[in-house]
C-alpha positions in Angstrom: -119.1 -17.4 212.7 -121.9 -19.7 211.2 -125.6 -19.2 212.2 -128.4 -21.7 212.1 -131.4 -20.9 210.4 -134.8 -22.9 209.2 -134.6 -23.9 205.6 -136.8 -25.5 203.2 -135.0 -28.8 202.0 -135.7 -31.6 199.5 -133.7 -34.8 200.5 -135.0 -37.1 197.8 -136.9 -37.3 194.3 -140.7 -36.7 194.5 -140.8 -37.0 198.5 -142.1 -34.1 200.0 -140.4 -31.0 201.2 -139.2 -30.9 205.0 -138.0 -28.4 207.3 -134.4 -28.4 208.7 -132.1 -26.8 210.6 -129.4 -25.3 208.1 -126.2 -23.8 209.0 -125.1 -20.8 207.1 -120.9 -20.1 207.2 -119.7 -16.5 207.5 -119.0 -15.5 204.0 -115.7 -15.6 202.5 -114.0 -14.2 199.6 -116.1 -12.5 197.3 -119.0 -13.9 199.7 -122.3 -12.2 200.8 -125.0 -13.6 203.7 -128.3 -12.2 203.2 -131.2 -11.9 205.4 -134.0 -13.4 203.2 -137.6 -11.2 203.6 -139.7 -12.7 200.9 -139.0 -15.7 198.6 -141.1 -16.6 195.5 -142.4 -20.3 194.9 -141.2 -21.0 191.2 -142.1 -24.0 189.3 -138.3 -24.5 189.2 -137.9 -25.3 192.9 -140.7 -28.0 191.9 -138.0 -29.3 189.3 -135.6 -29.8 191.8 -137.8 -31.6 194.0 -138.9 -33.8 191.5 -135.4 -34.4 189.9 -135.8 -32.4 187.3 -132.5 -30.5 186.9 -129.9 -32.6 188.3 -129.9 -35.3 191.2 -127.5 -33.6 193.3 -129.6 -34.3 196.7 -130.6 -32.9 199.2 -131.6 -29.3 197.9 -132.0 -26.1 199.6 -135.1 -25.2 197.8 -136.5 -21.0 197.1 -134.2 -18.5 194.5 -137.0 -16.1 193.5 -135.8 -13.4 196.8 -135.4 -9.9 198.0 -133.6 -9.5 201.1 -131.4 -7.7 203.6 -127.4 -7.9 203.1 -126.5 -9.5 206.7 -122.6 -9.9 206.3 -119.9 -9.4 203.8 -116.5 -11.2 202.6 -113.2 -9.4 203.2 -112.8 -8.5 199.6 -116.3 -7.1 198.9 -116.8 -3.3 197.9 -119.4 -3.0 195.7 -122.3 -3.7 198.5 -122.7 -2.6 202.4 -124.4 -4.4 205.4 -127.7 -3.3 205.2 -128.4 -3.2 200.9 -131.7 -4.1 200.1 -130.9 -6.4 197.3 -132.5 -8.6 194.9 -131.0 -12.1 194.3 -130.2 -13.2 191.2 -129.0 -16.4 189.8 -127.0 -15.1 186.9 -123.9 -13.4 188.6 -121.7 -12.2 185.4 -118.0 -12.6 185.4 -116.9 -9.9 183.5 -114.1 -11.8 182.0 -115.5 -14.1 179.8 -115.8 -13.9 176.4 -119.3 -12.6 176.1 -118.6 -10.3 178.8 -115.8 -8.8 177.4 -117.6 -8.4 174.0 -120.4 -6.0 175.8 -123.0 -9.4 176.5 -122.4 -9.5 179.6 -126.1 -10.6 179.6 -125.0 -13.9 177.8 -122.1 -14.2 180.5 -120.5 -18.0 180.1 -119.1 -18.4 183.5 -121.8 -17.0 186.0 -120.8 -18.0 189.3 -121.9 -18.8 192.9 -121.1 -18.7 196.6 -117.6 -21.1 196.7 -118.6 -22.2 200.3 -121.5 -24.8 200.8 -124.3 -24.3 202.8 -125.0 -27.8 204.8 -127.2 -29.8 207.4 -126.5 -29.8 211.1 -125.0 -33.3 210.7 -122.8 -31.8 208.0 -124.6 -32.9 204.5 -123.2 -30.1 201.7 -126.7 -28.6 200.5 -127.2 -28.0 197.0 -129.2 -24.3 197.0 -131.5 -24.3 193.8 -130.0 -22.0 191.1 -127.1 -21.3 193.7 -129.2 -19.4 195.8 -131.2 -21.4 198.0 -133.9 -18.9 199.6 -136.7 -20.8 201.8 -134.5 -19.8 204.3 -134.1 -16.9 207.1 -131.0 -16.8 205.7 -128.6 -17.7 203.0 -125.0 -17.1 201.5 -124.8 -16.1 198.0 -121.7 -14.6 195.4 -122.1 -11.0 196.0 -122.5 -10.4 192.5 -125.9 -12.5 192.6 -126.7 -9.1 195.0 -128.4 -6.6 193.2 -129.0 -3.5 195.0 -132.7 -1.9 194.7 -134.9 0.8 195.8 -136.2 -0.5 199.6 -139.8 1.1 199.0 -140.7 -1.7 196.7 -142.0 -4.5 199.3 -139.9 -7.6 198.9 -142.4 -10.3 198.3 -143.1 -8.1 195.3 -139.2 -7.2 194.5 -137.8 -10.5 194.9 -140.5 -12.0 191.9 -137.9 -9.9 189.1 -135.1 -12.4 190.7 -136.7 -15.5 188.1 -139.9 -16.2 186.8 -141.1 -12.3 186.1 -138.1 -11.3 185.3 -138.1 -14.1 182.5 -141.1 -12.8 181.0 -140.7 -9.3 181.0 -137.3 -10.1 179.6 -138.4 -12.2 176.8 -140.6 -9.5 175.5 -138.5 -6.5 175.8 -134.6 -8.0 175.9 -134.8 -11.3 173.4 -137.9 -10.5 171.4 -137.4 -6.4 171.1 -140.6 -5.5 171.2 -141.3 -2.0 170.6 -144.2 0.3 170.0 -147.0 -0.7 167.6 -145.9 -4.4 167.4 -148.7 -7.1 167.6 -147.7 -9.7 169.8 -149.1 -13.5 170.8 -148.0 -15.4 174.1 -148.3 -18.9 174.2 -149.0 -20.1 177.7 -149.9 -17.9 180.5 -148.4 -18.8 183.4 -146.5 -16.4 185.9 -144.0 -16.5 183.1 -146.4 -15.8 180.3 -148.0 -13.1 181.9 -144.8 -11.3 183.0 -144.2 -11.3 179.4 -148.0 -10.2 178.2 -146.8 -7.1 181.1 -143.7 -6.6 178.9 -145.5 -6.3 175.9 -147.8 -3.6 177.0 -144.9 -1.7 179.1 -143.3 -2.0 175.4 -146.0 -0.2 173.3 -147.4 -3.5 171.1 -151.1 -2.6 170.1 -152.2 -6.1 169.8 -151.2 -8.7 172.1 -153.3 -12.0 171.9 -153.0 -14.0 174.9 -153.2 -18.6 174.1 -154.0 -20.9 176.9 -156.2 -24.1 177.6 -157.8 -22.1 181.0 -160.5 -19.9 180.7 -158.8 -18.5 184.3 -155.5 -18.2 183.3 -156.7 -16.3 180.0 -158.8 -13.8 182.4 -155.8 -13.0 184.0 -153.9 -12.5 181.4 -156.2 -9.7 180.2 -155.9 -8.1 183.0 -152.1 -7.8 182.5 -152.7 -5.9 179.1 -153.8 -8.9 176.7 -155.8 -7.4 174.1 -157.1 -10.9 172.6 -157.5 -13.8 174.2 -157.8 -17.8 172.7 -158.7 -20.9 174.3 -156.7 -23.2 172.4 -159.1 -26.1 173.4 -161.8 -24.7 171.3 -159.6 -22.6 169.1 -157.1 -23.0 166.9 -154.4 -21.0 168.1 -152.5 -20.0 164.7 -155.6 -19.1 162.6 -156.6 -17.1 166.1 -153.4 -14.9 166.0 -153.8 -14.6 162.2 -157.1 -13.6 162.9 -156.2 -11.0 165.5 -153.3 -9.6 163.2 -154.9 -8.7 160.0 -154.0 -12.4 158.5 -150.7 -11.5 158.8 -149.2 -13.3 162.3 -147.5 -11.9 164.9 -144.6 -9.7 165.0 -143.1 -11.5 168.1 -144.7 -15.0 169.6 -143.3 -15.9 172.7 -143.8 -19.7 173.7 -143.7 -19.9 177.5 -144.9 -23.5 178.0 -141.7 -25.5 176.5 -143.7 -28.1 174.1 -143.0 -29.1 170.6 -146.7 -29.0 169.6 -146.6 -25.6 171.2 -143.2 -24.3 169.7 -144.5 -25.1 166.0 -148.0 -23.3 167.0 -145.5 -20.4 167.5 -143.8 -20.8 164.4 -146.5 -20.7 162.1 -148.1 -18.2 164.2 -145.7 -15.4 163.5 -145.2 -13.0 161.0 -142.9 -13.5 157.6 -139.9 -12.3 159.1 -141.4 -12.3 162.8 -139.4 -13.7 165.9 -140.2 -16.4 168.0 -139.1 -16.5 171.3 -138.8 -19.6 173.5 -138.8 -18.9 177.2 -141.3 -22.1 178.6 -137.8 -24.9 179.6 -138.6 -28.1 177.2 -137.5 -31.5 178.9 -134.6 -33.0 177.6 -136.2 -36.2 176.0 -138.3 -33.6 173.8 -137.1 -33.7 170.1 -138.7 -31.1 167.1 -139.1 -32.2 163.4 -140.3 -29.7 160.6 -140.1 -29.0 157.2 -136.4 -27.1 156.9 -138.2 -25.4 154.1 -140.0 -23.6 156.1 -137.3 -22.1 158.3 -135.6 -20.8 155.5 -139.0 -19.1 153.7 -140.4 -17.5 156.7 -137.1 -15.7 157.5 -136.9 -13.9 160.6 -135.4 -15.0 163.9 -135.8 -17.7 166.5 -134.6 -17.4 170.0 -133.8 -18.8 173.6 -134.6 -16.3 176.0 -132.1 -17.0 179.0 -133.3 -15.8 182.1 -135.1 -13.0 180.2 -131.7 -11.7 178.8 -131.3 -9.5 181.7 -128.4 -7.8 183.0 -129.5 -7.8 187.1 -127.5 -4.6 187.7 -128.9 -3.0 184.4 -132.8 -4.1 184.6 -133.7 -4.8 188.4 -133.2 -1.2 189.4 -135.5 0.0 186.1 -138.2 -2.2 187.0 -138.4 -1.4 190.5 -138.7 2.1 189.9 -141.5 1.6 187.0 -143.8 -0.7 189.9 -143.1 2.5 192.5 -144.5 4.1 189.5 -147.3 2.5 189.2 -146.4 1.5 185.6 -145.7 -2.0 185.8 -148.4 -4.2 188.1 -145.8 -6.6 189.8 -148.0 -6.7 193.1 -150.3 -8.5 190.8 -148.3 -11.5 190.8 -148.6 -12.5 194.1 -151.6 -14.8 194.8 -151.2 -15.1 198.0 -148.2 -14.9 200.8 -147.3 -17.8 203.3 -145.1 -19.4 205.8 -142.0 -21.0 205.6 -143.9 -24.5 206.9 -146.3 -24.2 203.5 -144.3 -24.7 200.7 -145.5 -28.0 199.9 -149.1 -26.8 199.8 -148.1 -24.3 197.4 -146.6 -26.5 195.2 -150.0 -28.7 195.0 -151.4 -25.3 194.5 -149.2 -24.4 191.4 -149.8 -27.9 189.7 -153.6 -27.3 190.0 -153.0 -23.8 188.4 -154.5 -22.0 191.1 -151.9 -19.4 191.7 -149.6 -17.1 189.9 -147.3 -16.9 192.8 -147.1 -17.7 196.5 -145.2 -15.7 198.0 -143.0 -16.7 201.3 -142.6 -14.1 203.8 -140.0 -14.3 206.4 -140.3 -12.5 210.0 -138.7 -9.4 209.7 
């Protein structure tokens, strides 16, 4: 039987979000209905509201969430009602060419729930990243649910559902940062700070944080940056080289997604070093550089999709590290808010006032 809950909906491009009644159907084959406990306010949700992802309005926003499995479709065997889960937006298929080659983190056929949630009048909603978790309850594919230790508070655990995992994974999975490496991170929002935390966790000896906001650089130092550079006042490439013995960093992570900062990342790496693009560019952006530079510098230029994570492998491990006190996930939570405060959280995000506002639902 379907249930009715409250959810945050973006009805049209650029318009303020509204709190509306959502109809969540009973789960069908391969689906799970999840009672949402907490959901982070991610920049991707703002992109949806602004029409920057696609124009399939209305959207049910929210995707960075943790919750409790409330009911399951008839053929779901790897979950149980009552399981504490983090929701992910890349449920792997197990049968595509990437999965069959043992690289499921590159799955080319990820999937979502088949059924759609709707408004009361029957209008179908497009759930953000196939999740739609700014609601008391949501419907997802069962593979989008990853069981983790319930000792981790939901406002902390849910952050692995998107931004924090993207940053940690960009350093550890995509960049392959290991002990003794030198690392630079350009852009110190939530994703960039997570990359810094991941580099520290992996044993990097030097971590250079670059941003144009001194407030963000202070937070970057808290998460493990050994050097901070305000690129409004200092040439970022030269500063990174100076901090790395004149050579450049072994791994440079670009967490903004702009041509000019990507070019900085390219020239700030050591010979045969690695550049990781985890910032998301817009479709109109282009990059023009001498091809000889690509040949002459060697190394690797990579893009990081969701931190190249495998949720079933990475989420439980990272939650364990958090519970051991080795990964400060709680420090990414700037504030907890109610479901009616999402629009105000977007404004704070726009002004760089928060790393993460997290919507917490009544138990």
